[in-house]
C-alpha positions as CSV (number, residue, x, y, z in Angstrom):
1,M,72.8,-35.0,14.7
2,R,71.1,-36.8,17.2
3,T,68.1,-35.9,16.6
4,L,67.4,-36.6,12.4
5,T,68.6,-40.0,13.2
6,T,65.6,-40.1,16.2
7,A,63.9,-39.1,13.0
8,N,65.0,-42.0,11.0
9,A,64.3,-44.6,13.8
10,V,61.0,-43.8,14.6
11,Y,59.6,-43.7,11.1
12,A,61.0,-46.6,10.5
13,S,59.4,-48.0,13.3
14,N,56.3,-50.5,13.2
15,W,54.7,-46.7,13.7
16,H,51.2,-47.4,11.7
17,K,51.0,-50.5,13.5
18,A,50.5,-48.7,16.4
19,D,47.2,-47.2,18.3
20,A,46.1,-43.8,17.6
21,R,47.1,-42.2,21.1
22,T,51.2,-43.6,20.1
23,M,51.0,-42.3,16.5
24,K,50.1,-39.3,17.3
25,D,52.8,-39.5,20.7
26,L,55.3,-40.3,17.2
27,A,53.9,-37.0,15.1
28,F,54.9,-35.2,17.9
29,V,58.5,-36.7,17.9
30,L,59.3,-36.6,14.3
31,S,57.7,-32.6,14.1
32,R,60.0,-31.9,17.4
33,C,62.9,-33.5,15.3
34,Q,63.0,-31.3,12.1
35,K,63.3,-28.2,14.5
36,P,66.6,-27.9,15.9
37,I,66.9,-26.5,19.7
38,R,69.3,-23.0,19.7
39,F,69.3,-21.3,22.7
40,D,70.5,-17.1,22.1
41,S,72.6,-16.3,24.3
42,L,74.0,-13.1,24.8
43,P,77.6,-13.6,25.4
44,L,78.5,-16.6,24.0
45,G,76.1,-16.4,20.5
46,I,73.7,-19.0,19.6
47,L,73.5,-22.0,22.7
48,D,73.2,-25.4,20.6
49,Y,74.6,-29.1,20.5
50,P,77.8,-29.2,20.3
51,L,78.7,-25.4,22.2
52,F,76.5,-26.9,25.4
53,L,79.1,-29.9,25.4
54,M,82.1,-27.5,25.0
55,V,80.8,-25.1,27.7
56,R,79.8,-27.8,29.8
57,N,82.9,-30.7,29.2
58,S,84.8,-27.2,30.4
59,L,83.2,-26.4,33.5
60,L,83.6,-30.2,34.4
61,Q,87.4,-29.6,34.5
62,D,87.5,-26.7,36.2
63,I,85.3,-29.1,38.7
64,F,87.6,-31.8,38.9
65,Y,90.7,-30.7,38.7
């Protein structure tokens, strides 16, 4: 997943050399990367990233073709 690579990149950066505000922001980013974003949509089930891409691609095909 893309969030795991984001978390690894933040952790591998020089976050310990940043100022207090930046460290707080990076801690927030790390905590959000550990929890996947999922939306419950009744007819489709759980709307996660792969399902979002599938729906988006089908809508774009309907619009442009």
